C-alpha positions in Angstrom: 0.1 0.0 -0.1 1.3 3.2 -1.1 1.3 6.6 0.9 -1.7 7.8 -1.0 -3.5 4.9 -0.6 -2.9 5.0 3.3 -3.9 8.3 3.9 -7.0 7.4 1.4 -8.4 4.8 3.9 -7.7 7.2 6.8 -8.9 10.3 5.7 -12.8 11.6 6.4 -15.0 11.6 2.9 -14.8 15.4 3.3 -11.2 15.3 3.2 -11.0 13.5 0.4 -9.8 15.0 -3.0 -13.0 14.8 -5.3 -11.4 11.9 -7.2 -10.7 9.8 -4.8 -14.1 10.2 -3.5 -15.3 9.5 -8.0 -12.5 6.2 -7.5 -13.7 4.9 -4.9 -17.4 5.1 -5.8 -17.5 3.9 -8.6 -15.1 0.7 -7.3 -17.0 0.0 -4.5 -19.0 -3.0 -3.5 -22.2 -1.3 -2.8 -24.5 0.2 -4.7 -24.0 4.0 -5.3 -25.7 6.6 -7.1 -25.0 9.6 -9.1 -27.8 12.8 -9.5 -27.7 15.2 -12.6 -27.1 18.4 -12.3 -26.6 21.3 -14.8 -25.7 24.5 -13.4 -24.5 25.4 -9.7 -27.3 26.1 -8.2 -28.9 22.6 -9.0 -25.2 21.4 -8.2 -26.0 22.2 -4.1 -29.0 21.2 -4.2 -27.9 17.8 -4.9 -25.1 18.3 -2.5 -28.0 19.1 0.2 -30.2 16.0 -0.9 -27.1 14.0 0.3 -25.8 12.7 -3.0 -22.2 11.8 -3.3 -21.8 12.8 -6.6 -22.7 14.8 -9.7 -23.8 13.5 -13.0 -22.9 16.6 -15.8 -25.1 16.3 -17.8 -24.7 16.8 -21.8 -28.4 16.7 -22.2 -29.2 19.1 -18.9 -26.6 21.5 -19.2 -27.4 22.3 -23.2 -31.2 22.2 -22.1 -30.6 24.8 -19.7 -28.6 27.1 -22.8 -31.8 26.4 -25.0 -29.7 24.2 -27.2 -29.7 20.9 -28.6 -28.4 17.8 -27.1 -25.6 18.1 -30.5 -22.7 19.3 -29.6 -24.0 23.2 -30.3 -22.4 23.9 -26.9 -19.0 24.2 -27.0 -16.9 22.7 -25.0 -15.5 25.2 -23.2 -19.1 26.7 -22.9 -19.5 23.6 -20.4 -16.7 23.3 -18.7 -17.3 27.1 -17.3 -20.3 25.7 -16.5 -18.7 22.6 -15.0 -16.4 25.4 -13.2 -19.6 27.2 -11.4 -20.9 23.9 -10.1 -17.5 22.7 -9.0 -17.4 25.6 -7.1 -21.1 25.4 -5.5 -20.5 22.2 -3.9 -17.5 19.9 -3.0 -19.1 16.4 -4.7 -17.0 15.1 -7.0 -18.7 15.8 -10.7 -18.5 13.1 -13.1 -18.9 15.0 -16.7 -20.9 13.4 -19.6 -18.6 14.2 -22.0 -20.2 13.0 -25.3 -17.9 11.6 -27.7 -14.7 14.3 -26.2 -15.8 16.8 -28.3 -13.5 15.7 -31.7 -10.2 13.3 -31.4 -7.6 11.9 -29.3 -6.1 15.3 -29.3 -9.4 17.3 -28.0 -9.4 14.7 -25.0 -6.4 15.3 -24.2 -7.1 19.1 -23.3 -10.2 18.3 -21.9 -9.0 16.0 -19.2 -6.1 18.5 -18.2 -9.0 21.5 -18.7 -11.9 19.2 -16.7 -8.6 18.2 -14.1 -7.4 22.6 -13.9 -11.4 23.4 -12.5 -11.8 19.9 -10.2 -13.5 17.9 -11.9 -13.3 14.4 -10.9 -14.0 12.5 -13.7 -15.2 12.1 -17.7 -17.5 9.4 -19.5 -17.3 9.5 -23.6 -19.3 7.9 -25.8 -18.3 5.6 -28.4 -19.9 7.5 -31.2 -19.1 10.0 -34.3 -18.4 13.5 -33.6 -20.6 15.8 -33.4 -23.3 13.4 -31.1 -26.8 13.3 -31.4 -29.0 12.3 -27.9 -29.2 8.4 -27.9 -32.6 8.4 -27.5 -33.3 10.8 -30.6 -32.6 7.9 -33.6 -29.9 6.0 -31.8 -30.4 2.7 -34.1 -29.2 5.1 -37.0 -26.5 7.0 -35.2 -23.0 5.5 -36.4 -20.5 4.1 -33.6 -16.5 5.5 -33.9 -14.7 2.6 -34.9 -12.8 0.3 -31.8 -9.1 1.3 -32.4 -9.8 4.8 -33.0 -12.0 5.1 -29.9 -9.4 3.0 -27.7 -6.7 5.8 -28.9 -9.0 8.3 -27.2 -9.2 5.9 -23.8 -5.3 6.3 -24.1 -4.6 9.8 -25.1 -7.0 10.7 -22.3 -5.0 8.5 -19.7 -1.8 9.7 -20.5 -3.2 13.1 -19.8 -4.0 13.0 -16.6 -2.0 14.1 -13.6 -4.4 12.8 -10.7 -4.0 9.3 -10.9 -7.5 8.7 -9.8 -8.9 11.1 -12.2 -11.8 8.2 -13.7 -12.2 7.7 -17.6 -15.6 6.2 -18.3 -16.1 4.6 -21.6 -20.0 4.5 -22.9 -21.2 1.6 -25.0 -23.6 2.5 -27.0 -23.7 -0.4 -29.5 -27.3 -2.0 -27.4 -28.6 1.7 -28.0 -27.3 1.5 -31.9 -28.7 -1.5 -32.9 -25.1 -3.8 -32.9 -26.1 -6.3 -30.4 -24.8 -8.1 -26.9 -22.3 -9.3 -29.2 -20.7 -6.6 -30.3 -21.5 -4.7 -26.7 -19.8 -6.7 -24.7 -16.3 -6.7 -27.4 -16.4 -2.9 -27.3 -16.6 -3.1 -23.3 -13.9 -5.5 -23.1 -11.5 -3.8 -26.1 -12.3 -0.5 -23.5 -11.4 -2.0 -20.2 -8.0 -2.8 -21.7 -7.2 0.4 -23.1 -7.4 1.7 -19.4 -11.4 2.7 -19.2 -11.4 2.9 -15.4 -15.4 1.9 -15.7 -17.9 1.4 -18.6 -21.6 2.7 -18.9 -23.2 0.6 -20.9 -26.6 1.8 -22.0 -30.0 1.0 -23.1 -33.3 2.1 -24.8 -36.1 -0.5 -24.2 -38.6 0.2 -21.0 -37.5 -3.6 -19.5 -33.9 -4.0 -18.2 -33.3 -7.3 -20.0 -30.4 -6.0 -21.8 -28.5 -4.6 -19.3 -29.2 -7.7 -17.1 -28.1 -10.0 -19.9 -24.7 -7.6 -20.1 -23.7 -7.5 -16.4 -24.1 -11.5 -16.3 -21.9 -12.0 -18.8 -19.7 -8.7 -18.4 -19.2 -11.5 -14.5 -17.7 -8.5 -12.7 -14.2 -7.5 -15.1 -14.6 -3.7 -14.0 -17.4 -1.2 -12.6 -20.4 -1.4 -14.2 -22.5 1.9 -14.7 -26.1 2.2 -15.6 -28.6 4.6 -16.3 -32.1 3.6 -16.3 -34.1 6.0 -17.7 -36.5 4.3 -19.6 -36.6 1.0 -17.5 -37.1 3.5 -14.5 -40.0 1.5 -12.8 -36.9 -1.7 -12.5 -36.4 -2.3 -8.8 -33.2 -1.2 -7.6 -32.6 -4.3 -5.6 -32.4 -5.5 -9.0 -29.0 -3.2 -10.0 -27.8 -4.4 -6.3 -28.3 -8.6 -7.3 -27.3 -7.6 -11.0 -23.6 -6.3 -9.4 -24.0 -3.0 -11.1 -21.7 -0.1 -9.5 -23.2 3.0 -10.0 -26.1 4.2 -10.9 -27.1 7.5 -12.6 -30.0 9.4 -12.3 -29.3 11.4 -15.6 -32.0 14.0 -16.5 -34.9 14.4 -13.7 -33.9 17.5 -12.0 -33.6 19.3 -15.7 -36.9 18.3 -16.3 -38.6 18.6 -12.8 -37.0 22.4 -13.3 -39.0 22.8 -16.6 -42.1 21.1 -15.9 -42.5 23.7 -13.2 -41.2 26.7 -15.0 -43.9 26.1 -17.5 -46.7 25.7 -15.0 -45.8 28.4 -13.3 -45.2 30.6 -16.3 -48.9 29.8 -18.2 -51.0 30.3 -15.0 -49.0 33.8 -14.3 -50.1 35.0 -17.9 -53.5 33.6 -17.5 -53.8 35.1 -14.0 -52.3 38.4 -14.1 -51.5 37.8 -10.3 -48.7 36.0 -8.5 -51.1 35.4 -5.4 -51.7 31.9 -6.9 -48.1 30.9 -7.1 -46.3 32.9 -4.8 -46.7 30.2 -1.8 -46.4 26.9 -3.6 -42.7 28.1 -5.1 -39.4 28.7 -3.3 -39.3 31.7 -1.2 -36.2 34.5 -2.4 -34.8 34.1 0.6 -34.5 29.9 -0.1 -32.7 30.8 -3.4 -30.3 33.6 -1.2 -30.0 30.4 1.3 -28.7 28.3 -1.8 -26.5 31.3 -2.9 -24.5 31.4 0.3 -25.6 34.9 0.8 -25.0 35.0 4.4 -21.1 33.8 4.1 -21.0 36.7 1.3 -22.2 39.5 4.8 -20.0 37.5 6.8 -17.0 38.2 4.1 -17.9 41.6 3.9 -17.8 42.4 7.4 -14.8 40.7 7.5 -13.3 42.5 5.1 -14.6 45.7 3.9 -15.2 46.9 7.5 -11.8 48.6 7.0 -12.5 50.7 4.7 -16.6 51.4 5.2 -17.3 49.8 1.8 -21.1 48.8 3.8 -22.3 49.8 6.7 -25.5 49.0 8.8 -27.7 51.3 11.2 -30.2 50.7 13.8 -32.5 53.7 14.2 -34.8 54.1 17.2 -38.6 55.3 15.7 -40.6 53.5 18.1 -42.5 56.9 20.1 -45.4 59.2 19.0 -43.8 62.2 20.2 -44.6 64.1 22.9 -45.9 67.6 22.3 -46.5 65.8 18.9 -50.2 64.2 19.3 -52.0 66.7 17.3 -49.7 65.5 13.8 -49.5 61.7 14.9 -52.6 60.4 15.5 -52.6 58.4 11.9 -48.6 58.0 11.8 -45.4 57.5 14.1 -43.6 60.9 14.4 -40.9 59.3 12.0 -43.4 59.6 9.0 -44.0 63.2 9.6 -43.9 64.8 6.4 -40.8 67.2 6.0 -40.3 69.0 3.0 -42.0 66.8 1.0 -41.1 63.0 2.0 -40.9 61.4 5.2 -38.9 62.1 8.2 -38.0 58.3 8.0 -36.6 58.8 4.5 -34.6 62.0 4.8 -32.6 59.6 7.5 -32.2 56.5 5.5 -31.0 58.6 2.2 -28.5 60.4 4.8 -27.2 57.1 5.7 -27.6 55.0 2.4 -24.8 58.2 0.6 -22.1 57.1 2.9 -22.4 53.6 2.2 -24.9 52.6 5.4 -27.4 50.4 3.2 -28.7 48.0 5.9 -30.7 49.8 7.9 -33.1 48.3 10.4 -35.9 50.5 12.4 -37.0 50.3 15.1 -41.0 50.7 15.2 -43.6 50.5 18.1 -46.5 53.1 18.1 -48.6 52.4 14.7 -45.7 50.4 13.2 -47.7 49.5 11.0 -47.6 53.2 9.2 -44.4 53.2 8.5 -43.0 52.6 5.3 -40.4 49.7 4.8 -38.7 50.6 1.3 -35.1 50.0 2.0 -35.5 49.3 5.5 -35.8 46.1 8.0 -38.5 46.6 10.5 -38.7 45.3 14.1 -41.2 46.2 16.2 -41.4 47.1 20.1 -44.3 45.7 20.7 -44.1 47.2 24.7 -43.0 50.7 23.3 -45.9 52.3 25.5 -44.1 50.8 28.5 -40.4 50.8 27.4 -37.6 53.1 26.5 -35.2 53.1 24.2 -33.0 50.8 25.5 -35.8 48.2 25.1 -36.3 49.2 21.7 -32.4 48.4 21.3 -32.6 45.5 22.9 -35.4 44.6 19.6 -32.7 44.7 17.2 -29.6 43.5 19.3 -29.6 41.5 15.9 -28.8 44.1 14.0 -25.1 44.7 15.6 -23.0 42.5 12.8 -20.8 44.8 11.2 -20.0 48.6 11.7 -23.2 50.1 13.1 -24.4 53.7 13.9 -27.4 53.4 16.4 -29.6 56.7 16.2 -32.2 58.4 17.3 -35.4 58.4 14.8 -36.1 61.9 14.2 -32.8 63.7 13.1 -31.9 65.5 10.1 -27.8 66.3 9.7 -25.7 67.4 6.9 -24.2 64.4 5.2 -20.7 65.2 6.4 -21.9 64.2 9.6 -22.0 60.4 9.1 -19.5 60.6 7.1 -16.9 61.7 9.8 -19.0 59.3 12.2 -18.5 55.8 10.0 -15.1 56.6 9.0 -13.8 56.9 12.7 -11.2 54.2 13.5 -12.4 54.4 17.4 -14.8 51.4 19.1 -17.3 54.0 20.0 -17.5 57.5 18.5 -20.5 60.1 19.3 -21.3 63.6 17.6 -21.4 66.4 20.5 -22.5 69.9 19.5 -20.5 72.2 21.0 -22.8 75.2 20.1 -25.6 74.8 22.2 -24.8 74.4 26.1 -27.7 76.0 27.6 -31.3 75.4 27.7 -34.0 76.6 24.9 -36.7 74.8 26.2 -38.0 71.9 28.0 -37.3 69.4 25.8 -33.2 70.3 25.6 -31.5 67.6 27.0 -28.5 65.1 26.7 -25.6 67.3 27.8 -22.5 66.1 27.5 -19.3 66.2 30.1 -16.1 65.2 27.6 -12.5 65.6 28.3 -11.9 68.7 26.9 -14.0 71.2 25.0 -14.1 72.3 21.6 -11.1 74.3 20.4 -12.0 74.7 16.7 -8.7 76.1 16.2 -7.4 72.7 17.3 -7.9 69.8 14.8 -7.0 66.0 15.1 -6.7 66.2 19.4 -8.8 62.8 20.7 -11.7 64.1 23.1 -13.6 61.3 24.9 -16.9 61.2 26.1 -17.0 61.6 30.6 -20.8 61.7 31.3 -24.3 62.2 29.6 -27.4 63.6 31.6 -30.2 65.4 30.8 -29.7 67.4 34.2 -27.1 70.6 34.5 -27.4 71.1 37.9 -25.8 67.2 38.6 -22.5 69.1 37.1 -23.4 71.9 39.7 -23.5 69.7 42.3 -20.6 67.6 41.8 -18.5 70.7 41.4 -18.2 70.1 37.5 -17.8 72.5 34.6 -20.6 73.2 32.6 -21.4 70.6 29.7 -19.1 70.8 26.9 -22.1 69.9 24.1 -25.3 68.1 23.9 -25.3 64.4 22.3 -27.1 64.8 19.8 -28.0 61.2 19.3 -25.9 58.8 16.9 -23.2 56.5 18.6 -21.2 54.6 15.9 -20.3 51.0 17.2 -17.5 49.4 15.2 -15.1 46.2 15.3 -14.6 44.0 18.5 -16.6 47.6 20.2 -19.9 45.4 19.1 -19.4 42.7 21.0 -18.5 44.6 24.0 -21.7 47.1 23.9 -23.7 43.7 24.0 -22.6 42.5 27.0 -23.3 46.0 28.7 -26.6 45.9 27.2 -26.5 42.5 28.5 -26.2 43.5 32.7 -28.2 46.3 32.1 -31.3 44.4 30.9 -30.8 43.0 34.1 -31.3 45.7 35.7 -35.0 45.7 37.4 -35.7 49.6 36.2 -34.0 48.2 32.6 -37.5 49.7 30.8 -37.0 52.8 31.8 -33.5 53.7 30.5 -32.4 55.6 27.7 -29.5 55.6 25.4 -27.7 58.1 27.9 -27.7 55.3 30.1 -25.9 53.3 27.9 -23.6 55.4 27.4 -22.4 55.9 30.4 -22.2 52.5 31.7 -20.1 51.7 28.8 -17.8 54.9 30.1 -18.5 52.9 33.8 -17.4 50.0 32.0 -13.8 51.3 31.2 -14.8 51.7 27.4 -13.4 55.1 25.6 -15.8 56.8 23.4 -14.4 59.1 20.8 -16.0 62.5 20.4 -16.8 64.3 16.9 -17.6 68.0 17.9 -19.8 69.5 15.7 -21.2 73.3 16.0 -24.7 73.3 14.8 -25.8 71.2 11.1 -28.7 69.1 12.8 -32.0 69.2 14.1 -34.5 67.2 15.7 -38.0 66.8 15.7 -39.5 67.0 19.4 -42.3 69.7 18.9 -44.7 71.0 16.9 -42.2 74.3 16.4 -39.3 71.8 15.8 -41.6 70.3 13.1 -42.6 73.6 11.5 -38.7 74.7 11.6 -37.6 71.3 10.5 -38.9 71.8 6.2 -36.4 74.7 6.4 -33.7 72.7 7.3 -34.4 70.4 5.0 -33.9 72.5 2.1 -30.8 74.0 3.9 -32.8 77.4 4.4 -31.7 77.2 7.9 -28.4 78.9 8.8 -25.7 76.5 8.9 -24.5 77.4 12.8 -27.9 77.0 13.8 -28.1 74.7 16.5 -30.8 71.5 16.7 -33.7 71.2 19.2 -34.5 68.2 19.9 -33.5 64.3 20.3 -36.3 62.6 21.5 -36.8 59.0 20.2 -37.1 55.5 21.7 
């Protein structure tokens, strides 16, 4: 036993090369099965169904191109399709390689190209190029000369770099009406030329020819069959006959065809999707088969540093105190501001900065929230809870770098741009132009490690505390606040897990339902986290009451002076 054989016996099947796994199936003492696939999606379906190998059907691959099974699809097009199939599934693929797409030289090149793409083997048939499907006037189809076909087999075997790459010789003598003796003669010649298995084909609806061939073949080598016509034969009959492998050769393309025909006809006739939508695969199922989740994980891993994509959580569960006159039929976040809902201004601002995965936490009249471009989750207890309870409803959205935002904000685009470009695990926006209350709604005053020195840029400033009570600072002998937190927090990298941990700790408190976002910021600081401050001087507005609502349109149109301060921030 050589080292390769020893490794093959000891390694789990999933760790074995595809060529080795196919070779083991062909030489197994147990009956094995292959299922047809014709593209990447069907290859993944075959794998999930539990099959151990794929038959790359020439008929099915031609059909999915919309051409005939007469070598109308070039061999390079077939190989390109196989590459997608091999990428979509780790199963070994045995290609239905027709006649080898030409003479011995074409077979040599084909084998090399298949090995380069991770294909485990090829089946070639002893007809003349270009071929016609065996079930279309098969008795009229000429066969290749035995010596010529043996030359193809030898050329293929001499060209393979992997000893386990398999070449299966398909005998068409029974299809062409040449008789059993000719079939056996050809099979033996092909075996001696180096074929790793013989595929014996029949167009009869009974397995009589196949069983006779198997008896007379007497186990001289692996025997493969394609029971498309004699499909009603009990599978145990094949086991007892010593068949090595059964190929279900074209059933996925046929199933897909009949389903597509029926659905297309029904939609055309009814002019609606209502009757078919629940009977077909969901769009999410297609995403799953495409492995969309893996892409999202890779995007988080490789693109976070370049900020090519990000996410946001918008807290928008409240009706809005002081806005009852205009929120009877809709939540605050859907109030019209200069021609479009407040939420749309917020979503558009995020998307302009590459923040595309946006989760909105609704509550009051969540049914009236437009969901285009967002994912909506609902805080069912919004009437009795505060902001952290809403954030907890969207905790699953913290899978990538995330901006957590109040839902009643308008701001100039550079604010989000600078926030998401911060390298800090935690960063917030503080408005240094407002340090004293102008009405009762003003809150979220921020004490920082240093004031906003607009003449010195690049100095790192950290958040020390957020509170709505100015007297807290006076009572402790501290200086007046350095500004106001506007309601934007960016969390990136390892900070996401640490924020989740702090949020979990807060959820254990009996007063959790009453806690707001400043409570989370203060808890992060108490836990030793550094929260970097991005100072701004106006350039934003909150919608907290009717006066804010009236002025918001001017801000949205860019008519508010750039240095005017925001006057809101309530969200839940």
